[in-house]
All heavy atoms as an XYZ file, in Angstrom:
765
protein
N      12.030    -16.686     -1.976
C      10.931    -16.401     -2.881
C      11.288    -15.194     -3.733
O      11.584    -14.127     -3.222
C       9.681    -16.132     -2.038
C       8.485    -15.753     -2.816
S       7.121    -15.688     -1.625
C       5.861    -15.105     -2.623
N      11.278    -15.362     -5.014
C      11.594    -14.279     -5.940
C      10.389    -13.362     -6.084
O       9.280    -13.814     -6.252
C      11.991    -14.866     -7.295
C      12.385    -13.838     -8.313
C      13.655    -13.086     -7.952
O      14.398    -13.474     -7.070
N      13.880    -11.982     -8.609
N      10.620    -12.088     -6.026
C       9.542    -11.115     -6.128
C       9.533    -10.490     -7.512
O      10.569    -10.317     -8.131
C       9.738    -10.041     -5.068
O       8.765     -9.066     -5.197
N       8.358    -10.125     -7.990
C       8.268     -9.498     -9.301
C       7.818     -8.049     -9.230
O       7.495     -7.457    -10.231
C       7.350    -10.293    -10.225
C       5.926    -10.347     -9.726
O       5.579     -9.732     -8.725
N       5.094    -11.100    -10.414
N       7.782     -7.452     -8.036
C       7.387     -6.053     -7.939
C       8.630     -5.174     -7.937
O       9.721     -5.610     -7.613
C       6.506     -5.795     -6.707
C       7.200     -6.012     -5.394
C       7.785     -4.958     -4.731
C       7.258     -7.263     -4.820
C       8.419     -5.145     -3.526
C       7.890     -7.455     -3.612
C       8.479     -6.392     -2.967
N       8.462     -3.920     -8.310
C       9.589     -2.993     -8.391
C      10.027     -2.581     -6.998
O       9.213     -2.293     -6.142
C       9.200     -1.776     -9.222
C       8.884     -2.170    -10.645
C       8.521     -0.980    -11.476
C       8.204     -1.462    -12.880
N       7.818     -0.411    -13.766
N      11.342     -2.520     -6.809
C      11.863     -2.237     -5.482
C      12.722     -0.977     -5.440
O      13.351     -0.709     -4.441
C      12.705     -3.421     -4.974
O      13.770     -3.646     -5.890
C      11.868     -4.661     -4.817
N      12.738     -0.199     -6.461
C      13.582      0.984     -6.495
C      13.107      2.029     -5.491
O      11.953      2.420     -5.488
C      13.586      1.589     -7.898
O      14.181      2.860     -7.872
N      14.019      2.495     -4.655
C      13.683      3.551     -3.696
C      13.265      4.819     -4.432
O      12.355      5.506     -4.017
C      14.876      3.835     -2.795
C      15.212      2.698     -1.870
C      16.445      3.022     -1.064
C      16.940      1.774     -0.380
N      18.180      1.986      0.323
N      13.929      5.121     -5.534
C      13.592      6.316     -6.281
C      12.206      6.190     -6.914
O      11.454      7.142     -6.948
C      14.633      6.583     -7.370
C      15.987      6.981     -6.843
C      16.791      5.817     -6.267
O      16.601      4.671     -6.652
N      17.673      6.107     -5.339
N      11.869      5.014     -7.403
C      10.563      4.796     -8.002
C       9.455      5.057     -7.003
O       8.406      5.566     -7.337
C      10.455      3.341     -8.465
C      10.379      3.063     -9.940
C      10.228      1.587    -10.184
C       9.342      3.858    -10.645
N       9.679      4.683     -5.761
C       8.638      4.742     -4.761
C       8.525      6.105     -4.080
O       7.751      6.255     -3.160
C       8.861      3.652     -3.727
N       9.274      7.098     -4.494
C       9.173      8.409     -3.869
C       7.810      9.043     -4.127
O       7.327      9.817     -3.322
C      10.295      9.322     -4.353
N       7.175      8.709     -5.244
C       5.847      9.201     -5.562
C       4.820      8.368     -4.798
O       4.904      7.139     -4.802
C       5.635      9.074     -7.078
C       4.229      9.439     -7.476
O       3.933     10.629     -7.573
O       3.430      8.497     -7.682
N       3.836      9.000     -4.124
C       2.862      8.236     -3.335
C       2.122      7.172     -4.144
O       1.886      6.067     -3.649
C       1.895      9.304     -2.823
C       2.679     10.564     -2.824
C       3.635     10.440     -3.976
N       1.753      7.483     -5.376
C       1.040      6.505     -6.205
C       1.947      5.302     -6.494
O       1.510      4.150     -6.415
C       0.563      7.154     -7.500
C      -0.334      6.271     -8.302
N       0.131      5.491     -9.318
C      -1.669      6.043     -8.214
C      -0.873      4.800     -9.830
N      -1.975      5.125     -9.182
N       3.193      5.553     -6.802
C       4.120      4.463     -7.087
C       4.403      3.642     -5.836
O       4.579      2.426     -5.917
C       5.397      5.008     -7.711
C       5.152      5.533     -9.118
C       6.355      6.201     -9.740
O       7.383      6.383     -9.058
O       6.260      6.553    -10.917
N       4.437      4.305     -4.679
C       4.608      3.566     -3.427
C       3.420      2.637     -3.218
O       3.589      1.458     -2.886
C       4.755      4.532     -2.230
O       5.895      5.358     -2.432
C       4.907      3.773     -0.922
N       2.213      3.147     -3.422
C       1.019      2.325     -3.248
C       1.010      1.153     -4.223
O       0.645      0.030     -3.856
C      -0.240      3.180     -3.416
N       1.436      1.379     -5.453
C       1.492      0.304     -6.442
C       2.538     -0.732     -6.014
O       2.330     -1.941     -6.193
C       1.789      0.858     -7.854
C       0.662      1.791     -8.304
C       2.005     -0.269     -8.851
C      -0.726      1.180     -8.285
N       3.643     -0.293     -5.444
C       4.649     -1.232     -4.937
C       4.066     -2.079     -3.802
O       4.326     -3.280     -3.718
C       5.896     -0.483     -4.463
N       3.263     -1.458     -2.937
C       2.598     -2.194     -1.862
C       1.667     -3.245     -2.466
O       1.657     -4.410     -2.035
C       1.820     -1.244     -0.927
C       0.940     -2.026      0.045
C       2.780     -0.339     -0.163
N       0.895     -2.850     -3.451
C      -0.026     -3.781     -4.100
C       0.729     -4.954     -4.716
O       0.320     -6.113     -4.572
C      -0.855     -3.057     -5.161
C      -1.887     -3.900     -5.895
C      -2.914     -4.479     -4.921
C      -2.570     -3.061     -6.959
N       1.818     -4.678     -5.384
C       2.627     -5.742     -5.972
C       3.172     -6.688     -4.926
O       3.189     -7.908     -5.101
N       3.599     -6.127     -3.810
C       4.119     -6.936     -2.711
C       3.014     -7.813     -2.130
O       3.228     -9.003     -1.888
C       4.734     -6.028     -1.657
C       5.291     -6.737     -0.475
C       6.465     -7.440     -0.413
C       4.711     -6.813      0.829
N       6.636     -7.944      0.857
C       5.571     -7.563      1.633
C       3.540     -6.299      1.390
C       5.313     -7.826      2.970
C       3.284     -6.556      2.720
C       4.160     -7.321      3.494
N       1.844     -7.234     -1.918
C       0.718     -8.017     -1.399
C       0.339     -9.137     -2.362
O       0.035    -10.254     -1.947
C      -0.498     -7.127     -1.151
C      -0.479     -6.213      0.051
C      -1.730     -5.348      0.074
C      -0.351     -7.005      1.341
N       0.346     -8.825     -3.645
C      -0.046     -9.815     -4.651
C       0.907    -11.004     -4.677
O       0.519    -12.094     -5.095
C      -0.126     -9.162     -6.024
N       2.137    -10.805     -4.221
C       3.111    -11.897     -4.149
C       2.844    -12.845     -2.987
O       3.471    -13.892     -2.897
C       4.533    -11.349     -4.020
C       5.141    -10.972     -5.356
O       4.552    -11.303     -6.405
O       6.224    -10.356     -5.342
N       1.953    -12.462     -2.088
C       1.609    -13.303     -0.934
C       0.115    -13.622     -1.016
O      -0.716    -12.811     -0.597
C       1.928    -12.553      0.357
C       1.680    -13.375      1.611
O       0.783    -14.257      1.606
O       2.370    -13.125      2.609
N      -0.245    -14.795     -1.543
C      -1.660    -15.107     -1.763
C      -2.525    -15.002     -0.509
O      -3.663    -14.529     -0.589
C      -1.632    -16.546     -2.290
C      -0.264    -16.713     -2.863
C       0.637    -15.847     -2.016
N      -2.008    -15.412      0.644
C      -2.808    -15.333      1.865
C      -3.087    -13.882      2.256
O      -4.222    -13.528      2.571
C      -2.112    -16.063      3.021
C      -2.070    -17.564      2.827
O      -2.941    -18.111      2.105
O      -1.160    -18.208      3.390
N      -2.045    -13.055      2.237
C      -2.224    -11.658      2.626
C      -3.067    -10.918      1.595
O      -3.926    -10.110      1.951
C      -0.877    -10.964      2.815
C      -1.027     -9.628      3.510
S       0.520     -8.816      3.920
C       1.380    -10.060      4.827
N      -2.840    -11.213      0.315
C      -3.619    -10.566     -0.734
C      -5.089    -10.960     -0.623
O      -5.977    -10.114     -0.761
C      -3.058    -10.930     -2.108
C      -3.622    -10.113     -3.232
C      -3.551     -8.732     -3.221
C      -4.214    -10.724     -4.315
C      -4.055     -7.974     -4.255
C      -4.729     -9.982     -5.369
C      -4.646     -8.601     -5.334
N      -5.339    -12.224     -0.335
C      -6.714    -12.685     -0.138
C      -7.381    -11.982      1.030
O      -8.558    -11.607      0.953
N      -6.628    -11.798      2.108
C      -7.167    -11.080      3.275
C      -7.489     -9.635      2.911
O      -8.548     -9.120      3.258
C      -6.163    -11.138      4.430
C      -6.597    -10.403      5.665
C      -5.659    -10.721      6.825
N      -5.665     -9.737      7.877
C      -6.677     -9.451      8.665
N      -7.813    -10.061      8.515
N      -6.564     -8.540      9.602
N      -6.574     -8.990      2.197
C      -6.806     -7.613      1.766
C      -8.073     -7.519      0.901
O      -8.918     -6.659      1.129
C      -5.589     -7.080      1.001
C      -5.859     -5.796      0.290
C      -6.016     -4.611      1.000
C      -5.982     -5.759     -1.088
C      -6.286     -3.415      0.347
C      -6.245     -4.575     -1.756
C      -6.395     -3.404     -1.033
N      -8.201     -8.419     -0.065
C      -9.373     -8.396     -0.941
C     -10.654     -8.642     -0.150
O     -11.673     -7.985     -0.389
C      -9.233     -9.424     -2.062
C      -8.132     -9.145     -3.090
C      -8.035    -10.298     -4.079
C      -8.350     -7.824     -3.796
N     -10.603     -9.566      0.799
C     -11.779     -9.861      1.611
C     -12.189     -8.646      2.445
O     -13.378     -8.339      2.567
C     -11.511    -11.057      2.514
N     -11.220     -7.953      3.002
C     -11.522     -6.783      3.832
C     -12.042     -5.604      3.014
O     -12.851     -4.822      3.500
C     -10.288     -6.357      4.630
C      -9.894     -7.292      5.769
C      -8.537     -6.893      6.348
C     -10.955     -7.289      6.861
N     -11.571     -5.474      1.788
C     -11.989     -4.339      0.960
C     -13.237     -4.633      0.145
O     -13.909     -3.710     -0.306
C     -10.875     -3.919     -0.026
O     -10.596     -5.014     -0.905
C      -9.623     -3.483      0.706
N     -13.513     -5.910     -0.080
C     -14.650     -6.275     -0.906
C     -14.375     -6.153     -2.394
O     -15.282     -6.257     -3.213
N     -13.128     -5.938     -2.747
C     -12.742     -5.826     -4.149
C     -12.474     -7.225     -4.686
O     -11.760     -8.008     -4.064
C     -11.487     -4.928     -4.304
C     -10.988     -4.913     -5.733
C     -11.774     -3.524     -3.822
N     -13.040     -7.533     -5.837
C     -12.788     -8.823     -6.482
C     -11.442     -8.767     -7.195
O     -11.024     -7.695     -7.658
C     -13.902     -9.133     -7.473
N     -10.753     -9.900     -7.299
C      -9.452     -9.887     -7.974
C      -9.486     -9.253     -9.358
O      -8.561     -8.526     -9.736
C      -9.079    -11.371     -8.058
C      -9.808    -12.005     -6.920
C     -11.095    -11.228     -6.784
N     -10.542     -9.458    -10.104
C     -10.652     -8.887    -11.441
C     -10.861     -7.381    -11.459
O     -10.721     -6.747    -12.503
N     -11.191     -6.810    -10.316
C     -11.428     -5.362    -10.238
C     -10.180     -4.575     -9.868
O     -10.163     -3.353     -9.978
C     -12.508     -5.066     -9.193
C     -13.868     -5.627     -9.530
C     -14.836     -5.432     -8.382
O     -14.538     -5.755     -7.232
N     -16.001     -4.897     -8.700
N      -9.143     -5.272     -9.428
C      -7.946     -4.585     -8.920
C      -7.308     -3.714     -9.996
O      -6.906     -2.582     -9.725
C      -6.935     -5.600     -8.340
C      -5.613     -4.936     -7.996
C      -7.523     -6.275     -7.114
N      -7.220     -4.212    -11.208
C      -6.554     -3.455    -12.281
C      -7.177     -2.077    -12.467
O      -6.484     -1.083    -12.652
C      -6.611     -4.248    -13.579
C      -5.764     -3.658    -14.677
C      -5.681     -4.601    -15.838
N      -5.190     -5.897    -15.367
C      -4.090     -6.484    -15.780
N      -3.370     -5.916    -16.698
N      -3.706     -7.642    -15.305
N      -8.509     -1.989    -12.415
C      -9.175     -0.688    -12.554
C      -9.153      0.102    -11.252
O      -9.157      1.331    -11.278
C     -10.616     -0.879    -13.028
C     -10.684     -1.375    -14.453
O      -9.825     -1.054    -15.274
N     -11.689     -2.166    -14.746
N      -9.131     -0.587    -10.130
C      -9.177      0.074     -8.825
C      -7.913      0.869     -8.527
O      -7.954      1.812     -7.734
C      -9.434     -0.948     -7.720
N      -6.794      0.525     -9.155
C      -5.553      1.234     -8.864
C      -5.614      2.710     -9.258
O      -4.775      3.483     -8.832
C      -4.313      0.567     -9.503
C      -4.103     -0.823     -8.962
C      -4.394      0.574    -11.002
N      -6.615      3.087    -10.017
C      -6.787      4.491    -10.381
C      -7.733      5.222     -9.436
O      -7.982      6.408     -9.613
C      -7.306      4.597    -11.821
C      -6.293      4.060    -12.799
O      -5.111      4.369    -12.720
N      -6.754      3.234    -13.722
N      -8.240      4.525     -8.447
C      -9.184      5.095     -7.486
C      -8.445      5.473     -6.208
O      -7.931      4.602     -5.502
C     -10.274      4.062     -7.188
C     -11.289      4.534     -6.174
O     -11.137      5.646     -5.609
O     -12.249      3.790     -5.931
N      -8.384      6.771     -5.885
C      -7.684      7.188     -4.668
C      -8.251      6.525     -3.403
O      -7.503      6.263     -2.461
C      -7.879      8.700     -4.623
C      -8.161      9.088     -6.034
C      -8.879      7.919     -6.646
N      -9.544      6.227     -3.386
C     -10.139      5.554     -2.232
C      -9.605      4.144     -2.063
O      -9.362      3.682     -0.945
N      -9.418      3.442     -3.168
C      -8.835      2.107     -3.122
C      -7.403      2.180     -2.601
O      -6.988      1.389     -1.755
C      -8.859      1.461     -4.511
C      -8.126      0.149     -4.577
C      -8.713     -1.018     -4.110
C      -6.844      0.089     -5.102
C      -8.033     -2.232     -4.168
C      -6.158     -1.114     -5.165
C      -6.752     -2.276     -4.693
N      -6.638      3.154     -3.120
C      -5.252      3.294     -2.683
C      -5.176      3.683     -1.210
O      -4.281      3.223     -0.492
C      -4.525      4.303     -3.567
C      -4.412      3.887     -5.039
C      -3.744      4.983     -5.861
C      -3.691      2.565     -5.198
N      -6.126      4.488     -0.742
C      -6.172      4.833      0.685
C      -6.415      3.573      1.505
O      -5.759      3.354      2.533
C      -7.261      5.873      0.955
N      -7.348      2.734      1.069
C      -7.622      1.487      1.775
C      -6.432      0.547      1.754
O      -6.138     -0.130      2.744
N      -5.726      0.512      0.636
C      -4.524     -0.303      0.509
C      -3.470      0.137      1.521
O      -2.887     -0.683      2.235
C      -3.986     -0.179     -0.920
C      -2.658     -0.829     -1.235
C      -2.793     -2.341     -1.232
C      -2.160     -0.348     -2.588
N      -3.251      1.437      1.581
C      -2.242      1.958      2.515
C      -2.692      1.785      3.960
O      -1.872      1.494      4.829
C      -1.928      3.423      2.195
C      -1.289      3.639      0.826
S       0.182      2.628      0.488
C       1.311      3.265      1.744
N      -3.994      1.957      4.228
C      -4.510      1.713      5.578
C      -4.272      0.265      5.990
O      -3.878     -0.016      7.118
C      -6.005      2.022      5.668
C      -6.305      3.504      5.740
O      -5.388      4.310      6.002
O      -7.485      3.858      5.533
N      -4.541     -0.662      5.072
C      -4.332     -2.082      5.344
C      -2.888     -2.327      5.773
O      -2.627     -3.009      6.759
C      -4.670     -2.914      4.105
C      -4.401     -4.381      4.269
C      -5.324     -5.195      4.913
C      -3.236     -4.949      3.775
C      -5.075     -6.559      5.070
C      -2.987     -6.301      3.921
C      -3.903     -7.112      4.571
N      -1.959     -1.761      5.039
C      -0.542     -1.949      5.354
C      -0.179     -1.296      6.687
O       0.464     -1.915      7.534
C       0.324     -1.361      4.238
C       1.829     -1.536      4.430
C       2.236     -2.971      4.125
C       2.590     -0.565      3.552
N      -0.613     -0.068      6.875
C      -0.167      0.706      8.031
C      -0.874      0.343      9.329
O      -0.412      0.713     10.396
C      -0.328      2.195      7.740
C       0.541      2.677      6.582
S       2.315      2.450      6.842
C       2.610      3.755      8.041
N      -1.971     -0.378      9.239
C      -2.678     -0.773     10.457
C      -2.056     -1.977     11.144
O      -2.545     -2.409     12.183
C      -4.158     -1.030     10.162
C      -4.921      0.266     10.027
O      -4.628      1.247     10.697
N      -5.900      0.280      9.148
N      -0.979     -2.509     10.590
C      -0.274     -3.625     11.215
C       1.221     -3.395     11.013
O       1.762     -3.669      9.940
C      -0.728     -4.949     10.598
C      -0.220     -6.135     11.329
N       0.647     -7.029     10.757
C      -0.457     -6.566     12.587
C       0.934     -7.973     11.631
N       0.286     -7.714     12.752
N       1.869     -2.868     12.056
C       3.271     -2.470     11.937
C       4.184     -3.588     11.435
O       5.040     -3.330     10.579
C       3.794     -1.917     13.265
C       5.216     -1.419     13.157
C       5.747     -0.825     14.446
O       5.017     -0.780     15.452
O       6.912     -0.410     14.440
N       4.040     -4.829     11.914
C       4.920     -5.882     11.371
C       4.765     -6.063      9.859
O       5.742     -6.328      9.154
C       4.491     -7.143     12.129
C       3.914     -6.622     13.416
C       3.234     -5.325     13.034
N       3.556     -5.904      9.348
C       3.334     -6.012      7.910
C       3.999     -4.845      7.187
O       4.669     -5.035      6.159
C       1.828     -6.060      7.589
O       1.253     -7.174      8.273
C       1.568     -6.184      6.102
N       3.838     -3.648      7.717
C       4.464     -2.470      7.108
C       5.989     -2.610      7.103
O       6.642     -2.320      6.094
C       4.048     -1.200      7.846
N       6.546     -3.083      8.203
C       7.999     -3.240      8.276
C       8.483     -4.359      7.354
O       9.566     -4.257      6.779
C       8.431     -3.468      9.719
C       8.139     -2.269     10.634
S       8.671     -0.665      9.983
C      10.438     -0.869      9.980
N       7.682     -5.404      7.198
C       8.046     -6.485      6.277
C       8.073     -5.951      4.844
O       8.963     -6.299      4.057
C       7.071     -7.657      6.407
N       7.095     -5.107      4.500
C       7.099     -4.494      3.174
C       8.350     -3.656      2.976
O       9.021     -3.756      1.945
C       5.852     -3.627      2.956
C       5.978     -2.745      1.745
C       5.878     -3.288      0.471
C       6.243     -1.393      1.874
C       6.038     -2.492     -0.668
C       6.398     -0.589      0.753
C       6.296     -1.141     -0.513
N       8.683     -2.828      3.955
C       9.865     -1.969      3.842
C      11.134     -2.806      3.671
O      11.984     -2.491      2.832
C       9.977     -1.055      5.066
S       8.684      0.203      5.141
N      11.244     -3.868      4.439
C      12.426     -4.724      4.343
C      12.507     -5.408      2.979
O      13.585     -5.498      2.384
C      12.403     -5.768      5.458
N      11.377     -5.871      2.469
C      11.365     -6.589      1.195
C      11.590     -5.660      0.004
O      12.204     -6.052     -0.986
C      10.038     -7.326      1.029
N      11.099     -4.438      0.112
C      11.142     -3.519     -1.031
C      12.322     -2.563     -1.011
O      12.664     -1.990     -2.038
C       9.849     -2.698     -1.082
O       9.784     -1.822      0.031
N      12.905     -2.346      0.156
C      13.956     -1.344      0.269
C      13.415      0.066      0.352
O      14.165      1.034      0.314
N      12.109      0.202      0.457
C      11.481      1.517      0.570
C      11.459      1.911      2.044
O      11.037      1.130      2.895
C      10.066      1.504     -0.032
C      10.146      1.192     -1.534
C       9.354      2.845      0.199
C       8.794      0.968     -2.190
N      11.911      3.092      2.323
C      12.017      3.563      3.713
C      10.647      3.728      4.359
O       9.690      4.143      3.700
C      12.756      4.893      3.744
C      14.188      4.778      3.271
C      14.860      6.100      3.238
N      14.568      6.786      4.500
C      15.248      7.794      4.978
N      16.243      8.283      4.309
N      14.921      8.358      6.114
N      10.552      3.450      5.658
C       9.283      3.633      6.370
C       8.732      5.054      6.236
O       7.524      5.238      6.137
C       9.637      3.306      7.826
C      10.796      2.373      7.726
C      11.577      2.838      6.523
N       9.609      6.047      6.184
C       9.158      7.429      6.050
C       8.451      7.650      4.705
O       7.496      8.419      4.623
C      10.345      8.400      6.172
C      11.026      8.369      7.512
C      12.094      7.281      7.666
O      12.292      6.468      6.734
O      12.726      7.240      8.730
N       8.935      6.983      3.667
C       8.319      7.096      2.346
C       6.944      6.455      2.353
O       5.986      6.996      1.786
C       9.222      6.433      1.286
O      10.492      7.096      1.289
C       8.616      6.520     -0.099
N       6.831      5.306      3.020
C       5.548      4.611      3.118
C       4.561      5.456      3.922
O       3.403      5.608      3.542
C       5.734      3.211      3.733
C       4.397      2.519      3.922
C       6.645      2.368      2.844
N       5.034      6.026      5.018
C       4.176      6.877      5.846
C       3.694      8.091      5.061
O       2.527      8.473      5.143
C       4.916      7.311      7.125
O       5.284      6.143      7.868
C       4.052      8.208      7.994
N       4.583      8.689      4.288
C       4.194      9.843      3.478
C       3.129      9.463      2.457
O       2.169     10.214      2.232
C       5.419     10.439      2.791
N       3.258      8.300      1.848
C       2.245      7.849      0.878
C       0.928      7.596      1.585
O      -0.142      7.954      1.071
C       2.721      6.578      0.170
N       0.978      6.992      2.745
C      -0.234      6.731      3.534
C      -0.941      8.041      3.847
O      -2.149      8.180      3.665
C       0.151      5.983      4.795
C      -0.955      5.699      5.751
C      -2.196      5.195      5.465
C      -0.921      5.881      7.164
N      -2.927      5.045      6.622
C      -2.160      5.461      7.679
C       0.049      6.347      8.040
C      -2.461      5.498      9.034
C      -0.247      6.372      9.392
C      -1.490      5.964      9.876
N      -0.174      9.034      4.310
C      -0.759     10.329      4.640
C      -1.299     11.027      3.400
O      -2.304     11.723      3.467
C       0.275     11.201      5.351
C       0.596     10.680      6.724
C       1.774     11.392      7.380
O       2.600     11.993      6.704
N       1.849     11.286      8.698
N      -0.666     10.827      2.268
C      -1.131     11.430      1.010
C      -2.536     10.934      0.652
O      -3.379     11.718      0.232
C      -0.150     11.092     -0.114
C      -0.632     11.501     -1.464
N      -0.501     12.792     -1.942
C      -1.270     10.806     -2.443
C      -1.031     12.857     -3.149
N      -1.502     11.671     -3.481
N      -2.779      9.647      0.824
C      -4.063      9.069      0.428
C      -5.121      9.108      1.522
O      -6.304      8.987      1.233
C      -3.874      7.616     -0.041
C      -3.170      7.530     -1.365
C      -1.878      7.038     -1.440
C      -3.786      7.959     -2.527
C      -1.227      6.962     -2.655
C      -3.141      7.891     -3.752
C      -1.853      7.391     -3.814
N      -4.703      9.265      2.762
C      -5.652      9.243      3.872
C      -6.282     10.608      4.076
O      -5.663     11.646      3.825
C      -4.949      8.824      5.164
O      -4.464      7.506      5.037
N      -7.503     10.586      4.571
C      -8.174     11.833      4.931
C      -7.463     12.438      6.131
O      -6.902     11.722      6.949
C      -9.629     11.562      5.301
O     -10.304     10.992      4.218
N      -7.500     13.757      6.247
C      -6.856     14.391      7.409
C      -7.483     13.874      8.702
O      -8.701     13.704      8.788
C      -7.148     15.880      7.225
C      -7.481     16.037      5.780
C      -8.086     14.736      5.350
N      -6.635     13.616      9.673
C      -7.107     13.163     10.981
C      -7.458     14.335     11.874
O      -7.183     15.489     11.546
N      -8.054     14.030     12.989
C      -8.437     15.095     13.915
C      -7.244     15.882     14.430
O      -7.371     17.061     14.725
C      -9.212     14.490     15.092
C     -10.585     13.908     14.748
C     -11.210     13.271     15.987
C     -11.490     14.996     14.194
N      -6.085     15.224     14.512
C      -4.913     15.910     15.035
C      -4.215     16.774     13.982
O      -3.254     17.453     14.259
C      -3.920     14.912     15.627
C      -3.381     13.930     14.596
O      -4.007     13.802     13.518
O      -2.364     13.291     14.877
N      -4.722     16.782     12.744
C      -4.055     17.505     11.671
C      -4.391     18.994     11.659
O      -3.691     19.772     11.017
C      -4.438     16.904     10.319
O      -5.800     17.202     10.035
N      -5.487     19.365     12.287
C      -5.934     20.747     12.224
C      -6.748     21.023     10.971
O      -7.237     22.126     10.760
N      -6.876     20.021     10.077
C      -7.658     20.173      8.844
C      -8.955     19.410      8.999
O      -8.964     18.222      9.242
C      -6.886     19.590      7.657
C      -5.566     20.276      7.402
C      -4.812     19.603      6.279
O      -5.460     19.139      5.317
O      -3.592     19.534      6.370
N     -10.067     20.122      8.872
C     -11.367     19.462      9.037
C     -12.225     19.687      7.827
O     -12.211     20.662      7.190
C     -12.100     19.983     10.278
C     -11.301     19.782     11.532
C     -10.614     20.838     12.114
C     -11.209     18.529     12.108
C      -9.871     20.657     13.256
C     -10.467     18.346     13.253
C      -9.800     19.409     13.827
O      -9.075     19.202     14.949
C-alpha cells in the first residue's frame, strides 16, 4: 500500500509535524481513521480546522499512544523513532501526576 504522508525523520522532530504525520498515517487506514473519528466525535469535514487545536492534537496522540502495537506500526511505517513520537505525545498531553507539575 502506497502512503501519501510525509515520512522524513527530520520533518517529524517538531511535535506539531509529528502529530500531522500521525494524522496522515491514520487517514491512510479508513478503518482506523473511522475509529479515531468515532472516539473523538470529530466529523471528517472538521479535521482540517481541528489540526490547529492543541486539544485535538493531544487526543490524536493519546489515540496512538494508548495502543502500543498501533504506535509501533506508525513508527515502522513512517521511520519516525518511538522517542520522537513519545516526545510529541508529552508535548500535547497535560502533565501527569508523576510529573511534579500540577
